[in-house]
C-alpha positions as CSV (number, residue, x, y, z in Angstrom):
1,X,10.5,-41.5,27.4
2,X,7.8,-38.9,26.6
3,X,4.2,-40.1,26.8
4,X,1.0,-38.6,25.5
5,X,-0.9,-36.9,28.3
6,X,-4.4,-38.0,29.4
7,X,-5.6,-34.4,28.8
8,X,-4.3,-31.6,26.7
9,X,-5.9,-28.6,28.4
10,X,-5.9,-28.1,32.2
11,X,-6.4,-25.3,34.7
12,X,-3.0,-24.1,36.0
13,X,-2.3,-24.4,39.8
14,X,-1.8,-20.9,41.1
15,X,-1.9,-21.8,44.8
16,X,1.6,-20.5,45.4
17,X,0.8,-17.1,43.9
18,X,1.5,-14.5,46.6
19,X,2.5,-17.2,49.1
20,X,5.5,-15.5,50.7
21,X,6.4,-13.5,53.8
22,X,9.4,-11.2,53.5
23,X,9.7,-10.2,57.1
24,X,9.3,-13.7,58.5
25,X,12.5,-14.8,56.7
26,X,14.6,-12.4,58.9
27,X,13.5,-14.1,62.1
28,X,13.7,-17.7,60.8
29,X,17.1,-17.5,58.9
30,X,18.8,-14.6,60.7
31,X,19.9,-11.3,59.3
32,X,23.4,-12.6,58.2
33,X,21.9,-15.4,56.0
34,X,19.2,-13.1,54.6
35,X,21.7,-10.3,53.7
36,X,24.1,-12.8,52.0
37,X,21.2,-14.3,50.2
38,X,20.0,-10.9,49.0
39,X,23.5,-9.9,48.0
40,X,24.0,-13.1,46.0
41,X,20.7,-12.6,44.2
42,X,21.5,-8.9,43.5
43,X,24.9,-9.7,42.0
44,X,23.7,-12.7,40.0
45,X,20.6,-11.0,38.6
46,X,22.2,-7.7,37.8
47,X,25.2,-9.0,36.0
48,X,23.2,-11.8,34.2
49,X,21.0,-9.0,32.9
50,X,23.9,-6.8,31.9
51,X,25.6,-9.6,30.1
52,X,22.4,-10.5,28.3
53,X,21.7,-6.8,27.4
54,X,25.1,-6.4,25.8
55,X,25.0,-9.7,23.9
56,X,21.5,-9.2,22.6
57,X,22.2,-5.6,21.8
58,X,25.3,-6.4,19.9
59,X,23.5,-9.1,17.9
60,X,20.9,-6.6,16.9
61,X,23.3,-3.8,16.2
62,X,21.7,-1.7,18.9
63,X,24.8,-0.7,20.9
64,X,26.3,2.8,20.8
65,X,29.9,3.7,20.1
66,X,30.9,2.8,23.6
67,X,29.2,-0.6,23.5
68,X,26.4,0.5,25.8
69,X,22.8,-0.7,25.2
70,X,20.2,2.0,24.7
71,X,17.9,2.8,27.7
72,X,19.9,0.6,30.0
73,X,18.3,2.1,33.1
74,X,14.8,1.3,31.8
75,X,15.8,-2.2,30.9
76,X,17.3,-2.8,34.4
77,X,14.2,-1.3,36.0
78,X,11.8,-3.6,34.1
79,X,14.1,-6.6,34.8
80,X,14.1,-5.8,38.6
81,X,10.3,-5.5,38.7
82,X,10.0,-8.8,36.9
83,X,12.4,-10.5,39.3
84,X,10.4,-9.2,42.3
85,X,7.1,-10.3,40.6
86,X,8.6,-13.7,40.0
87,X,9.5,-14.1,43.6
88,X,6.0,-13.0,44.7
89,X,4.6,-15.6,42.4
90,X,6.9,-18.3,44.0
91,X,8.6,-19.0,40.6
92,X,12.2,-18.9,39.6
93,X,13.6,-15.4,39.1
94,X,12.2,-13.6,36.0
95,X,15.0,-12.2,34.1
96,X,16.1,-11.5,30.5
97,X,17.5,-14.5,28.8
98,X,20.3,-14.8,26.3
99,X,18.1,-17.0,24.1
100,X,16.5,-13.7,23.0
101,X,19.5,-13.3,20.7
102,X,18.0,-16.0,18.4
103,X,14.9,-13.8,17.8
104,X,17.0,-10.6,17.5
105,X,19.2,-12.4,15.0
106,X,16.1,-13.1,12.9
107,X,15.1,-9.5,12.9
108,X,13.2,-8.8,16.1
109,X,13.8,-5.2,17.1
110,X,10.7,-3.4,18.4
111,X,9.6,-5.6,21.3
112,X,6.6,-7.1,19.5
113,X,8.3,-10.5,19.5
114,X,8.6,-10.3,23.3
115,X,4.9,-9.4,23.6
116,X,3.9,-12.4,21.4
117,X,6.2,-14.7,23.4
118,X,4.6,-13.5,26.6
119,X,1.1,-14.2,25.3
120,X,2.1,-17.6,24.1
121,X,3.5,-18.4,27.6
122,X,0.2,-17.4,29.1
123,X,-1.6,-19.7,26.8
124,X,1.0,-22.4,27.5
125,X,-0.1,-22.3,31.2
126,X,-3.4,-24.0,30.2
127,X,-1.5,-26.4,27.9
128,X,1.0,-27.6,30.6
129,X,0.1,-31.3,30.2
130,X,1.0,-31.1,26.5
131,X,4.1,-28.9,27.0
132,X,5.7,-31.3,29.5
133,X,5.7,-33.9,26.8
134,X,8.3,-32.0,24.8
135,X,11.8,-33.3,26.0
136,X,14.6,-31.0,26.9
137,X,16.6,-32.4,23.9
138,X,14.2,-30.7,21.5
139,X,15.6,-27.3,22.5
140,X,19.2,-28.3,21.8
141,X,19.2,-27.1,18.2
142,X,18.0,-23.6,19.3
143,X,20.7,-23.5,22.0
144,X,23.4,-24.4,19.5
145,X,22.2,-21.5,17.3
146,X,22.2,-19.1,20.3
147,X,25.7,-20.2,21.3
148,X,26.9,-19.6,17.7
149,X,25.5,-16.1,17.7
150,X,27.1,-15.4,21.0
151,X,30.6,-16.6,19.9
152,X,30.6,-14.4,16.8
153,X,31.1,-11.4,19.2
154,X,34.7,-12.6,20.0
155,X,35.9,-11.3,16.7
156,X,35.8,-7.7,18.1
157,X,38.3,-8.6,21.0
158,X,41.9,-7.5,20.6
159,X,43.6,-10.8,21.5
160,X,47.0,-9.2,21.2
161,X,46.3,-7.1,24.3
162,X,46.7,-9.4,27.3
163,X,45.0,-6.9,29.6
164,X,41.8,-7.5,27.6
165,X,42.3,-11.0,26.2
166,X,43.0,-12.8,29.5
167,X,39.9,-11.5,31.3
168,X,37.8,-12.0,28.2
169,X,39.1,-15.6,27.9
170,X,38.2,-16.4,31.5
171,X,34.8,-14.8,31.1
172,X,34.0,-16.8,28.0
173,X,35.2,-20.1,29.5
174,X,33.7,-19.9,33.0
175,X,30.2,-19.0,31.8
176,X,29.4,-22.4,30.3
177,X,31.6,-24.3,32.8
178,X,29.9,-22.8,35.9
179,X,26.5,-22.4,34.1
180,X,26.4,-18.8,35.3
181,X,26.9,-15.5,33.4
182,X,27.6,-13.8,36.7
183,X,30.5,-16.1,37.5
184,X,32.1,-15.4,34.1
185,X,31.7,-11.7,34.4
186,X,33.0,-11.7,38.0
187,X,36.1,-13.7,37.1
188,X,36.8,-11.4,34.1
189,X,36.4,-8.2,36.2
190,X,38.6,-9.4,39.0
191,X,41.3,-10.6,36.6
192,X,41.2,-7.3,34.7
193,X,41.8,-5.4,37.9
194,X,44.6,-7.8,39.0
195,X,46.4,-7.6,35.6
196,X,46.1,-3.8,35.6
197,X,47.6,-3.6,39.1
198,X,50.3,-6.1,38.3
199,X,51.4,-3.9,35.3
200,X,51.4,-0.7,37.3
201,X,48.3,0.8,35.7
202,X,46.2,1.3,38.8
203,X,45.2,4.8,37.8
204,X,43.6,3.5,34.6
205,X,41.0,1.6,36.6
206,X,37.8,3.4,37.4
207,X,37.1,3.6,41.2
208,X,33.7,2.0,40.6
209,X,35.5,-1.0,39.0
210,X,37.4,-1.5,42.3
211,X,34.2,-1.6,44.2
212,X,32.6,-4.1,41.7
213,X,35.6,-6.3,41.8
214,X,35.6,-6.3,45.6
215,X,31.9,-7.2,45.6
216,X,32.6,-10.1,43.3
217,X,35.4,-11.3,45.7
218,X,32.7,-11.4,48.4
219,X,30.4,-13.1,46.0
220,X,32.8,-15.9,45.4
221,X,33.7,-16.2,49.1
222,X,30.1,-16.2,50.3
223,X,30.3,-19.9,51.2
224,X,33.3,-19.6,53.6
225,X,31.9,-16.3,55.0
226,X,28.6,-17.9,55.8
227,X,30.3,-20.9,57.5
228,X,32.4,-18.6,59.7
229,X,29.6,-16.3,60.7
230,X,26.9,-18.9,61.4
């Protein structure tokens, strides 16, 4: 049960800020483990960001005629820098979150809402004793709204086309079941390639998609691969 803190304002503990050693990890864990770890982080962070970009962009009506978010390269660059900065600060990976769709759905478009959110988070550092009183259940309502906004996008899927519908279904289902956007996207891409190949439409698949699907196969097999190598 939540309890009122003894103090409301406190100085944040920043002792872990910059407490990392990139090169020492290669010697301690070995290059195979480090490479697999970097590969896993790369795939997870990249496709989490891509999925969030498309979902938030669609909610805000910002996608072009091909369904591509504007300035995708700049968004990925900022997200990558933020992820590296989060690691340097010894925190969980900084990345774009799908909860942003709630703000976009209410009219946020220019980025001012993100700046305000960032300032509030900085202030919340000094209000940590008060923030931890708020239980996780208090955010449930907002998450329900975000989930609803995300599900409205399925109306644009052609469910009569099995080459699209089956990968889309697996993508939608596996994201919440595995608690990972990357797992859903990976399953969808692999299934899309397999279905296309099974129907004799290999030439319709972009070569880059073959490579991405192969990377996701390695991503899903990283556990057995690590056990065999180590």
